[in-house]
C-alpha positions in Angstrom: 99.2 94.3 -136.7 98.5 96.5 -133.7 98.6 100.2 -133.1 99.2 102.4 -130.1 98.2 106.0 -129.6 100.1 107.9 -126.9 98.7 111.4 -126.1 100.5 114.0 -124.1 98.8 117.1 -122.6 100.7 120.0 -121.3 100.4 123.7 -121.9 101.1 125.6 -125.1 104.3 126.9 -123.5 105.5 123.3 -123.0 105.2 122.4 -126.7 108.8 123.1 -127.5 110.0 120.9 -124.6 107.7 118.1 -125.7 108.9 118.3 -129.3 112.5 118.3 -128.1 111.9 115.1 -126.0 110.1 113.4 -128.9 112.8 114.3 -131.4 115.3 112.5 -129.3 113.1 109.6 -128.1 111.1 108.5 -131.1 114.1 107.6 -133.4 115.2 105.2 -130.6 111.7 103.9 -130.2 111.6 103.2 -133.9 114.5 100.8 -133.5 112.6 98.8 -130.9 111.8 95.3 -132.2 108.6 94.9 -134.2 107.9 98.6 -134.6 106.8 99.1 -138.2 106.2 102.9 -138.3 105.9 105.9 -136.0 103.8 109.1 -136.6 103.7 112.0 -134.2 102.0 115.4 -134.4 101.4 118.4 -132.0 98.5 120.8 -131.6 100.6 123.8 -130.6 97.9 126.1 -129.5 96.5 123.5 -127.1 99.8 122.0 -125.8 98.8 118.5 -127.0 100.6 115.9 -128.9 99.8 112.5 -130.2 102.1 109.6 -131.4 100.7 106.7 -133.4 102.9 103.6 -133.6 102.2 100.6 -135.8 103.5 97.3 -134.4 103.8 93.9 -135.9 101.6 92.4 -133.1 100.2 93.0 -129.6 102.9 91.0 -127.9 105.5 93.5 -129.1 103.4 96.3 -127.4 103.4 94.3 -124.2 107.2 93.9 -124.3 107.6 97.6 -124.9 105.2 98.5 -122.1 107.3 96.4 -119.7 110.7 97.6 -121.0 113.2 100.1 -119.6 112.6 102.4 -122.6 109.0 103.3 -121.6 110.3 104.7 -118.4 111.8 107.7 -120.3 108.5 109.3 -121.3 107.1 108.6 -117.8 110.0 110.4 -116.3 109.7 113.3 -118.7 106.0 113.6 -117.9 106.6 113.6 -114.1 109.5 116.1 -114.4 107.5 118.5 -116.7 104.1 118.0 -115.1 102.4 116.8 -118.3 99.8 114.0 -118.6 100.4 111.0 -120.8 97.7 108.5 -121.8 98.1 105.3 -123.9 95.7 103.3 -125.9 96.3 100.0 -127.7 94.1 98.5 -130.5 94.2 95.8 -133.1 94.7 97.1 -136.6 92.4 95.2 -138.8 92.8 97.2 -142.0 96.0 98.8 -143.3 96.0 100.3 -146.8 99.3 101.5 -148.1 100.4 102.9 -151.5 
């Protein structure tokens, strides 16, 4: 398994716009092949948000990062002057209930 962490940094005033975008975008991303789960949270007072995605494998991440779908958050960031950073890591331990 593999995980990605996507962080967005804006202003506290942009939090509602970020949440609105993610509310529309993340359900569509969840349907992307090999996505196992998606978690997202915001730190309202700081205008920051983070999305953690669990993938079946690293190849799936590479496919997503070269897909048309990834262009949507990039366009949102450019239009709204927010910063997006992405990390990708192997997931070597996953404990579930």
